[in-house]
C-alpha positions as CSV (number, residue, x, y, z in Angstrom):
1,M,-188.3,-12.9,-101.6
2,E,-186.4,-12.2,-104.8
3,R,-182.7,-11.8,-104.4
4,S,-181.2,-8.6,-105.6
5,K,-178.6,-9.0,-108.3
6,P,-175.0,-8.2,-107.3
7,E,-173.9,-4.8,-108.5
8,E,-172.0,-5.1,-111.8
9,K,-168.6,-3.6,-111.5
10,G,-167.1,-1.9,-114.5
11,P,-163.5,-2.5,-115.5
12,T,-160.9,-0.8,-113.4
13,D,-158.2,1.4,-115.0
14,V,-155.7,-1.5,-114.7
15,E,-158.2,-3.9,-116.3
16,E,-158.9,-1.4,-119.0
17,H,-155.2,-1.3,-119.8
18,A,-155.0,-5.0,-119.5
19,R,-157.0,-5.9,-122.5
20,P,-154.5,-7.2,-125.0
21,T,-154.5,-5.9,-128.5
22,D,-153.7,-7.7,-131.7
23,A,-150.4,-5.9,-131.9
24,A,-149.3,-7.5,-128.6
25,N,-150.5,-11.0,-129.3
26,R,-147.3,-12.3,-130.9
27,V,-145.3,-10.9,-128.0
28,V,-147.7,-12.5,-125.5
29,R,-147.3,-15.9,-127.2
30,A,-143.6,-15.6,-127.1
31,M,-143.6,-14.6,-123.5
32,N,-145.8,-17.6,-122.6
33,T,-143.5,-20.0,-124.3
34,F,-140.6,-21.5,-122.4
35,S,-137.9,-22.1,-124.9
36,A,-134.8,-24.3,-124.8
37,A,-132.7,-21.2,-124.1
38,D,-135.0,-20.4,-121.2
39,E,-134.5,-23.9,-119.8
40,E,-130.8,-23.5,-120.0
41,K,-130.9,-20.2,-118.2
42,Q,-133.1,-21.7,-115.5
43,R,-130.5,-24.5,-114.9
44,G,-128.0,-21.7,-114.5
45,V,-130.2,-20.0,-111.9
46,R,-130.5,-23.3,-110.0
47,R,-126.7,-23.7,-109.9
48,M,-126.3,-20.1,-108.6
49,K,-129.0,-20.8,-106.0
50,L,-127.0,-23.8,-104.8
51,T,-123.9,-21.7,-104.7
52,A,-125.6,-19.0,-102.6
53,A,-127.2,-21.6,-100.3
54,G,-123.9,-23.4,-100.0
55,L,-122.2,-20.2,-98.9
56,L,-124.9,-19.6,-96.3
57,L,-124.4,-23.1,-95.0
58,F,-120.7,-22.5,-94.9
59,V,-120.9,-19.4,-92.7
60,A,-123.4,-21.2,-90.5
61,V,-121.0,-24.0,-90.0
62,V,-118.2,-21.5,-89.3
63,Y,-120.4,-19.7,-86.8
64,V,-121.1,-22.9,-84.9
65,L,-117.5,-24.0,-84.9
66,A,-116.4,-20.5,-83.8
67,K,-118.9,-20.4,-81.0
68,W,-117.7,-23.8,-79.9
69,A,-114.1,-22.7,-80.0
70,T,-115.0,-19.6,-77.9
71,N,-116.6,-21.8,-75.3
72,E,-113.6,-24.0,-75.3
73,G,-111.3,-21.0,-74.6
74,A,-109.6,-21.0,-78.0
75,G,-108.8,-17.4,-77.7
76,A,-109.9,-13.9,-78.9
77,W,-109.7,-14.8,-82.6
78,A,-112.7,-17.2,-82.3
79,G,-114.9,-14.2,-81.3
80,Y,-114.0,-12.3,-84.3
81,V,-114.7,-15.3,-86.6
82,A,-118.1,-15.9,-84.9
83,A,-119.1,-12.2,-85.3
84,A,-118.2,-12.2,-89.0
85,A,-120.0,-15.5,-89.6
86,E,-123.1,-14.4,-87.6
87,A,-123.3,-11.1,-89.6
88,G,-122.8,-13.1,-92.9
89,M,-125.7,-15.3,-92.0
90,V,-127.9,-12.3,-91.3
91,G,-126.9,-10.6,-94.6
92,A,-127.5,-13.8,-96.6
93,L,-130.9,-14.5,-95.0
94,A,-132.0,-10.8,-95.6
95,D,-130.9,-10.9,-99.2
96,W,-132.5,-14.3,-99.7
97,F,-135.8,-12.9,-98.5
98,A,-135.5,-9.8,-100.7
99,V,-134.7,-11.8,-103.9
100,T,-137.3,-14.4,-103.2
101,A,-140.0,-11.8,-102.4
102,L,-139.7,-10.6,-106.0
103,F,-141.0,-13.9,-107.4
104,R,-142.9,-15.7,-104.7
105,R,-143.9,-15.7,-101.0
106,P,-140.9,-16.7,-98.9
107,L,-141.7,-20.1,-97.2
108,G,-145.2,-19.8,-98.6
109,L,-146.1,-17.3,-95.8
110,P,-148.6,-14.5,-96.7
111,I,-146.2,-11.7,-95.8
112,P,-147.2,-8.3,-97.2
113,H,-145.3,-6.9,-100.2
114,T,-144.0,-10.2,-101.3
115,A,-144.5,-12.1,-104.6
116,I,-144.3,-8.7,-106.2
117,I,-144.0,-9.8,-109.9
118,P,-147.0,-12.2,-110.0
119,T,-149.3,-10.0,-107.9
120,K,-148.3,-6.6,-109.3
121,K,-147.7,-7.6,-112.9
122,D,-150.5,-5.5,-114.5
123,Q,-149.7,-2.5,-112.3
124,L,-146.1,-2.8,-113.3
125,G,-147.0,-2.9,-116.9
126,V,-149.1,0.3,-116.6
127,S,-146.4,2.0,-114.7
128,L,-143.8,0.9,-117.3
129,G,-146.0,2.2,-120.1
130,E,-146.5,5.5,-118.4
131,F,-142.8,5.8,-117.6
132,V,-141.9,5.2,-121.3
133,G,-144.6,7.6,-122.5
134,E,-143.4,10.4,-120.2
135,N,-139.7,10.0,-120.4
136,F,-139.1,8.5,-123.9
137,L,-142.1,9.7,-126.0
138,S,-142.2,13.3,-125.1
139,E,-141.8,16.0,-127.7
140,D,-138.6,17.5,-126.1
141,V,-136.9,14.1,-125.8
142,V,-137.7,13.1,-129.4
143,R,-136.5,16.4,-130.9
144,Q,-133.3,16.4,-128.8
145,R,-132.4,12.8,-129.8
146,L,-133.2,13.3,-133.5
147,R,-131.3,16.6,-133.5
148,A,-128.3,14.9,-132.0
149,V,-128.3,12.2,-134.7
150,G,-128.1,14.7,-137.5
151,I,-130.3,12.8,-139.9
152,G,-130.0,15.4,-142.7
153,S,-126.2,15.2,-143.0
154,R,-126.0,11.4,-142.5
155,L,-128.8,10.8,-145.1
156,G,-127.1,13.2,-147.5
157,A,-123.7,11.4,-147.2
158,W,-125.5,8.0,-147.6
159,L,-127.4,9.1,-150.7
160,A,-124.4,10.6,-152.3
161,E,-122.9,7.1,-152.8
162,P,-123.8,5.7,-156.2
163,D,-124.5,2.2,-154.9
164,H,-126.9,3.6,-152.3
165,A,-128.7,5.8,-154.9
166,D,-129.1,2.7,-157.1
167,R,-130.5,0.8,-154.2
168,V,-133.1,3.5,-153.4
169,T,-134.0,3.9,-157.1
170,A,-134.6,0.1,-157.4
171,E,-136.7,0.1,-154.2
172,L,-138.8,3.1,-155.3
173,S,-139.3,1.4,-158.7
174,A,-140.4,-1.8,-157.0
175,A,-142.8,0.1,-154.8
176,L,-144.2,2.0,-157.7
177,R,-144.8,-1.2,-159.7
178,G,-146.4,-2.8,-156.7
179,A,-148.7,0.1,-156.1
180,L,-149.8,0.2,-159.8
181,T,-150.3,-3.5,-159.8
182,V,-152.6,-3.4,-156.7
183,L,-154.7,-0.6,-158.1
184,R,-157.6,-1.7,-160.2
185,D,-157.8,0.1,-163.6
186,S,-161.5,0.5,-163.4
187,D,-161.4,2.3,-160.1
188,V,-158.6,4.6,-161.2
189,Q,-160.3,5.3,-164.5
190,A,-163.5,6.2,-162.7
191,V,-161.7,8.5,-160.3
192,V,-159.7,10.2,-163.1
193,G,-162.7,10.6,-165.3
194,E,-164.8,12.0,-162.5
195,A,-162.0,14.4,-161.4
196,I,-161.4,15.7,-164.9
197,T,-165.1,16.1,-165.6
198,R,-165.8,17.8,-162.2
199,R,-162.8,20.2,-162.7
200,A,-163.9,21.1,-166.2
201,D,-167.5,21.7,-165.1
202,A,-166.4,23.9,-162.2
203,Q,-164.0,26.0,-164.4
204,E,-165.4,28.3,-167.1
205,I,-163.1,27.9,-170.1
206,A,-164.2,30.7,-172.5
207,P,-162.2,33.5,-170.8
208,G,-159.1,31.4,-170.7
209,I,-159.5,30.4,-174.4
210,G,-160.1,34.1,-175.2
211,K,-157.0,35.3,-173.5
212,M,-154.9,32.6,-175.2
213,L,-156.4,33.4,-178.6
214,E,-155.8,37.1,-178.0
215,K,-152.2,36.5,-177.2
216,I,-151.7,34.3,-180.3
217,V,-153.3,36.9,-182.6
218,A,-151.2,39.7,-181.0
219,D,-148.0,37.7,-181.5
220,G,-149.0,36.7,-185.0
221,G,-148.8,33.0,-184.1
222,H,-152.0,32.2,-186.1
223,R,-150.4,33.4,-189.4
224,R,-148.3,30.2,-189.7
225,V,-151.5,28.2,-189.4
226,V,-153.1,30.4,-192.1
227,D,-150.1,30.0,-194.3
228,L,-150.3,26.2,-194.0
229,V,-154.1,26.1,-194.7
230,V,-153.9,28.3,-197.8
231,A,-150.9,26.4,-199.1
232,R,-152.7,23.1,-198.7
233,A,-155.9,24.6,-200.2
234,H,-153.9,25.8,-203.3
235,D,-152.3,22.4,-203.8
236,W,-155.6,20.7,-203.4
237,L,-157.3,23.0,-206.0
238,V,-154.5,22.3,-208.5
239,L,-154.9,18.6,-208.1
240,H,-158.7,18.5,-208.1
241,D,-159.7,21.0,-210.7
242,E,-162.1,18.7,-212.5
243,Q,-163.9,17.9,-209.2
244,V,-164.4,21.6,-208.4
245,M,-165.7,22.4,-211.8
246,D,-168.0,19.4,-211.8
247,A,-169.4,20.5,-208.4
248,V,-170.1,24.0,-209.7
249,Q,-171.8,22.6,-212.8
250,G,-173.9,20.2,-210.8
251,G,-175.4,23.1,-208.8
252,A,-176.5,25.0,-211.9
253,P,-180.2,25.3,-212.9
254,G,-181.5,22.6,-215.2
255,W,-182.7,25.0,-217.8
256,T,-179.2,26.6,-218.6
257,P,-177.2,25.2,-221.5
258,R,-174.4,22.8,-220.7
259,F,-171.7,24.9,-222.3
260,V,-172.7,27.9,-220.2
261,D,-172.5,25.7,-217.1
262,K,-169.0,24.6,-218.2
263,K,-167.9,28.2,-218.7
264,V,-169.3,29.2,-215.3
265,G,-167.5,26.3,-213.6
266,E,-164.2,27.2,-215.3
267,R,-164.6,30.8,-214.3
268,V,-165.4,30.0,-210.7
269,Y,-162.5,27.6,-210.5
270,R,-160.1,30.2,-211.9
271,E,-161.3,32.9,-209.5
272,L,-161.1,30.6,-206.6
273,L,-157.6,29.5,-207.5
274,R,-156.5,33.1,-208.0
275,F,-158.0,34.1,-204.6
276,V,-156.2,31.3,-202.8
277,T,-152.9,32.0,-204.7
278,E,-153.0,35.7,-203.9
279,M,-153.8,35.0,-200.3
280,R,-150.9,32.5,-200.1
281,D,-148.4,34.9,-201.7
282,M,-149.5,38.2,-200.2
283,P,-149.0,38.6,-196.4
284,S,-151.0,41.8,-196.6
285,H,-153.9,40.3,-198.4
286,P,-157.3,41.9,-197.3
287,A,-158.7,38.5,-196.5
288,R,-155.8,37.9,-194.1
289,G,-156.6,41.3,-192.4
290,A,-160.3,40.3,-192.2
291,L,-159.3,37.0,-190.6
292,D,-157.1,38.9,-188.1
293,R,-160.0,41.2,-187.1
294,F,-162.4,38.3,-186.9
295,L,-160.1,36.3,-184.5
296,G,-159.5,39.5,-182.5
297,D,-163.2,40.1,-182.1
298,F,-163.8,36.5,-181.3
299,A,-161.1,36.5,-178.6
300,S,-162.7,39.6,-177.1
301,D,-166.2,38.1,-177.2
302,L,-164.9,35.0,-175.4
303,Q,-163.8,37.1,-172.5
304,S,-166.6,39.6,-172.3
305,D,-169.7,38.7,-174.3
306,T,-172.2,36.8,-172.2
307,D,-173.9,35.0,-175.0
308,T,-170.6,33.8,-176.5
309,R,-169.4,32.5,-173.2
310,A,-172.7,30.7,-172.5
311,R,-172.5,29.0,-175.9
312,V,-169.0,27.8,-175.3
313,E,-170.0,26.4,-171.9
314,R,-172.9,24.5,-173.5
315,L,-170.6,23.2,-176.1
316,K,-168.2,22.1,-173.4
317,G,-170.9,20.2,-171.6
318,E,-172.0,18.5,-174.7
319,V,-168.5,17.4,-175.6
320,L,-167.7,16.2,-172.0
321,G,-171.0,14.3,-171.9
322,R,-170.2,12.2,-175.0
323,G,-169.3,8.6,-174.3
324,E,-166.4,8.8,-176.7
325,V,-164.8,11.6,-174.7
326,Q,-165.3,9.8,-171.4
327,D,-163.8,6.6,-172.9
328,L,-160.8,8.7,-174.1
329,I,-160.3,10.1,-170.6
330,A,-160.5,6.7,-169.0
331,S,-158.2,5.1,-171.5
332,A,-155.6,7.7,-170.8
333,W,-154.9,6.0,-167.4
334,T,-154.2,2.7,-169.1
335,A,-151.6,4.3,-171.4
336,V,-150.0,6.3,-168.5
337,R,-149.9,3.2,-166.3
338,S,-148.3,1.0,-169.0
339,M,-145.7,3.7,-169.7
340,I,-144.8,4.1,-166.0
341,V,-144.6,0.4,-165.4
342,S,-142.3,-0.1,-168.4
343,A,-140.1,2.8,-167.3
344,A,-139.9,1.5,-163.7
345,E,-138.9,-2.0,-164.9
346,D,-136.2,-0.8,-167.3
347,E,-133.0,0.1,-165.5
348,R,-131.8,2.3,-168.3
349,S,-135.1,4.2,-168.7
350,E,-135.2,7.9,-168.6
351,L,-137.4,7.8,-165.5
352,R,-135.0,5.7,-163.5
353,L,-131.9,7.6,-164.7
354,R,-133.5,10.9,-163.8
355,V,-134.5,9.6,-160.3
356,R,-131.0,8.3,-159.7
357,A,-129.4,11.5,-160.8
358,S,-131.8,13.5,-158.6
359,L,-131.0,11.3,-155.6
360,L,-127.3,11.7,-156.1
361,S,-127.7,15.5,-156.5
362,L,-129.9,15.7,-153.4
363,G,-127.5,13.6,-151.4
364,A,-124.5,15.8,-152.4
365,R,-126.3,18.9,-151.5
366,M,-127.6,17.6,-148.2
367,A,-124.1,16.5,-147.2
368,V,-122.6,20.0,-147.5
369,E,-125.5,22.5,-147.2
370,P,-126.4,23.3,-143.5
371,R,-129.7,25.0,-144.6
372,L,-130.9,21.9,-146.4
373,Q,-129.8,19.7,-143.6
374,A,-131.7,21.8,-141.1
375,K,-134.8,21.7,-143.3
376,V,-134.7,17.9,-143.6
377,D,-134.1,17.6,-139.8
378,G,-137.1,19.8,-139.2
379,W,-139.3,17.6,-141.4
380,V,-138.1,14.4,-139.7
381,E,-138.5,15.9,-136.3
382,G,-142.0,17.3,-137.1
383,A,-143.1,13.9,-138.4
384,A,-141.7,12.0,-135.5
385,V,-143.2,14.4,-132.9
386,Y,-146.6,14.2,-134.7
387,V,-146.6,10.4,-134.5
388,V,-145.4,10.3,-130.9
389,T,-147.8,12.9,-129.6
390,T,-150.8,11.7,-131.6
391,Y,-150.3,7.9,-131.0
392,R,-148.5,8.0,-127.6
393,R,-151.3,6.1,-125.9
394,E,-151.4,3.5,-128.6
395,I,-147.6,3.0,-128.4
396,T,-147.5,2.7,-124.6
397,S,-150.6,0.4,-124.7
398,L,-148.5,-2.1,-126.5
399,I,-146.4,-2.4,-123.3
400,T,-149.3,-2.5,-120.9
401,D,-151.5,-4.8,-123.1
402,T,-148.5,-7.1,-123.6
403,V,-147.6,-7.4,-119.9
404,A,-151.3,-7.8,-119.0
405,G,-151.6,-10.8,-121.4
406,W,-148.8,-12.7,-119.8
407,D,-149.6,-15.6,-117.5
408,A,-148.5,-14.5,-114.0
409,E,-146.9,-17.8,-113.0
410,H,-145.2,-18.4,-116.3
411,T,-144.0,-14.8,-116.5
412,T,-142.5,-15.1,-113.1
413,K,-140.6,-18.2,-114.1
414,K,-139.4,-16.7,-117.3
415,I,-138.2,-13.4,-115.7
416,E,-136.5,-15.4,-113.0
417,A,-134.8,-17.5,-115.6
418,N,-133.5,-14.4,-117.4
419,I,-132.4,-12.3,-114.4
420,G,-132.4,-14.8,-111.5
421,R,-128.8,-15.8,-111.9
422,D,-127.6,-12.2,-111.5
423,L,-129.9,-11.8,-108.5
424,Q,-128.2,-14.7,-106.8
425,F,-125.1,-12.6,-106.7
426,I,-127.0,-10.3,-104.4
427,R,-127.3,-13.1,-101.9
428,I,-123.6,-14.0,-102.3
429,N,-122.6,-10.3,-101.9
430,G,-124.9,-10.0,-99.0
431,T,-123.1,-12.9,-97.3
432,V,-119.6,-11.5,-97.9
433,V,-120.5,-7.9,-97.2
434,G,-122.4,-8.9,-94.1
435,S,-119.5,-10.9,-92.8
436,L,-117.1,-8.0,-93.3
437,A,-119.5,-5.5,-91.7
438,G,-120.0,-7.8,-88.7
439,L,-116.2,-8.2,-88.4
440,V,-115.7,-4.4,-88.5
441,I,-118.5,-3.8,-86.0
442,Y,-117.2,-6.4,-83.6
443,T,-113.7,-5.0,-83.9
444,V,-114.8,-1.5,-83.2
445,S,-116.9,-2.7,-80.3
446,R,-113.9,-4.5,-78.8
447,A,-111.7,-1.5,-79.3
448,V,-114.1,0.9,-77.7
449,G,-114.8,-1.5,-74.9
450,A,-111.1,-1.9,-74.3
């Protein structure tokens, strides 16, 4: 007969919490290491244990002697001493049991609710994590604590100091240089090129160009360009008269006489020079008016004429698709990166000087303006609350996972080494308080009985 397989049990809630994470590994290793300081603390615990045990032995001896003296008829005082010593022994033994039960089973006996730390370690870690999450990582607690700190005013006063502004500027520059160094130029160039191309493809440019041209024509801004063009054209014609006449003569029919071609070339050159000169010297020249009307009509067509807008979009696509344009867009990142790195490295660069001045100005304003302080406090509180509420489980799991990763026996020894010395004072206090309580009870009993 085939045996049935035992039912596989899934992980309990405690076991689920008990899986250590990478963030807790270093803490786990530190907790599982018994350092020289821990050894010294453990020796201190042993000394305190001997002191507490010695006090218990002392009251036990006193009790025995007091009982013997009572039997020998030493007098009433022996009863008082015996009662105090007896109660002291009871208090010492009770507190010894309580302290020992935290770390191990007293006398090795399987008494319930003893050896609490080694047997309840994981549950204690879960409870501690939940306690921290509910009482320290709640939105109200975080806001209240941050509001009490007054981060805005403190940060403002700190930034207003020139040395601090210099430090922040240097740190920001180092971070910027580091970020630009880590980024690969090819990746950034690809992203920039793709972003510019996508934005240009998604946005129709003809209406915008039309509005801009319309505004330029209305303001007469194009006239200075016309003045420059006709002035340069006039100067060029004066310097290249022979070339112009030769070009006209070269285009004449072959059957015309050469002297006629020369006369025609001279006449064409003189008329062309006269036209350009008049256009240069006459702001109201008809050709200038014709150019104004042409530009105005073209600006209107760019905004409203479907065919013109479509032609501009096709031209835009052709220009963006050219390899030279894409290379130009990609190379822009290299130039910008080099400029930023150089400015970040130079302490006297305009970039660093402006950043420093901005930090000083911001700090001075934050130190005295309540509205700005409240705004900064609100930003900090909002960011902290978001982190706490979003990652509360991850934060508290650091506690539970860390505790779960500790070795139970080693953890018990380490905790005892760190707090055991103070716990031994409980035994000593129990002995003293028990003796005093026994003495008071015995005295009251004698007084009532009398």
